C-alpha positions in Angstrom: -138.6 -174.7 -21.7 -140.1 -175.4 -25.1 -137.9 -174.7 -28.1 -139.2 -174.2 -31.6 -137.6 -173.6 -34.9 -139.3 -171.4 -37.5 -139.0 -172.5 -41.1 -137.0 -169.4 -41.9 -134.4 -170.6 -39.3 -134.2 -174.1 -40.7 -133.8 -172.7 -44.3 -131.0 -170.3 -43.2 -129.3 -172.9 -41.0 -129.1 -175.4 -43.9 -127.3 -172.8 -46.0 -124.4 -172.6 -43.5 -121.2 -174.6 -43.7 -120.9 -177.6 -41.3 -118.5 -175.6 -39.0 -121.0 -172.7 -38.9 -123.8 -175.0 -38.2 -121.8 -176.5 -35.3 -121.1 -173.0 -33.9 -124.7 -172.0 -34.2 -125.9 -175.2 -32.5 -123.4 -174.6 -29.7 -124.5 -171.0 -29.1 -128.1 -172.0 -29.1 -127.5 -174.8 -26.6 -125.5 -172.4 -24.3 -128.3 -169.9 -24.5 -131.0 -172.4 -23.7 -128.9 -173.7 -20.8 -128.5 -170.2 -19.3 -132.3 -169.7 -19.5 -133.2 -173.0 -18.0 -130.7 -172.7 -15.2 -131.6 -169.0 -14.6 -128.0 -168.0 -15.1 -126.9 -164.6 -16.2 -126.4 -164.4 -19.9 -122.7 -163.9 -20.6 -121.7 -160.7 -22.3 -119.9 -162.7 -24.9 -123.2 -164.0 -26.1 -124.1 -160.5 -27.2 -127.8 -160.6 -26.3 -129.3 -157.6 -28.1 -132.9 -156.4 -28.6 -133.6 -155.8 -32.3 -137.3 -155.0 -32.4 -140.2 -155.1 -29.9 -140.2 -158.9 -30.2 -137.0 -160.0 -31.8 -133.7 -160.6 -30.0 -130.3 -161.5 -31.3 -127.4 -163.6 -29.9 -123.9 -164.1 -31.4 -122.5 -167.2 -32.8 -118.9 -166.2 -33.5 -117.7 -163.0 -35.1 -119.9 -163.0 -38.2 -123.0 -165.1 -37.4 -126.0 -164.0 -35.4 -129.1 -165.9 -34.3 -132.5 -164.2 -34.2 -135.1 -165.4 -31.6 -138.2 -164.6 -29.8 -139.1 -165.6 -26.3 -142.3 -165.6 -24.2 -142.2 -167.1 -20.7 -141.3 -170.8 -21.3 -141.3 -170.7 -25.1 -138.2 -170.0 -27.2 -138.4 -169.6 -30.9 -135.4 -169.6 -33.1 -136.3 -167.4 -36.1 -133.3 -166.9 -38.4 -129.6 -167.1 -38.5 -127.1 -165.3 -40.7 -124.6 -162.4 -40.9 -125.4 -158.8 -40.1 -126.6 -157.9 -43.6 -128.8 -161.0 -43.8 -130.4 -160.2 -40.4 -131.2 -156.6 -41.5 -132.7 -157.9 -44.7 -134.8 -160.4 -42.8 -136.1 -157.8 -40.4 -136.9 -155.4 -43.3 -138.9 -158.0 -45.1 -140.7 -159.4 -42.1 -142.1 -156.4 -40.3 
C-alpha cells in the first residue's frame, strides 16, 4: 500500500503538540496495518464517511484524521478537531 501526505495534512500535523502528533501517528499506523493485513477496522477507530471521497478516523477523543483511499493508495488529507475538520471540508469542496 502506498501512503501519501497532502500538504494540508503536514501543515495541520505540525500545529499539534508532541503528544497529539504521537497519537495521530499511532492511529495512522494502526489504520494502515489493518488495511494491509485485511483486518476488520475496530469500532474504536471510528471510521466514518464524510463526503463522497473523504473518510475520517479517530485519534483520541478530540482529534480526527481525514483521508482518501483508492485501491492501494491511501492519502492522509488533514488532521484536527471536529470544528477544524468541518471548516476544512467547507473550504475544500
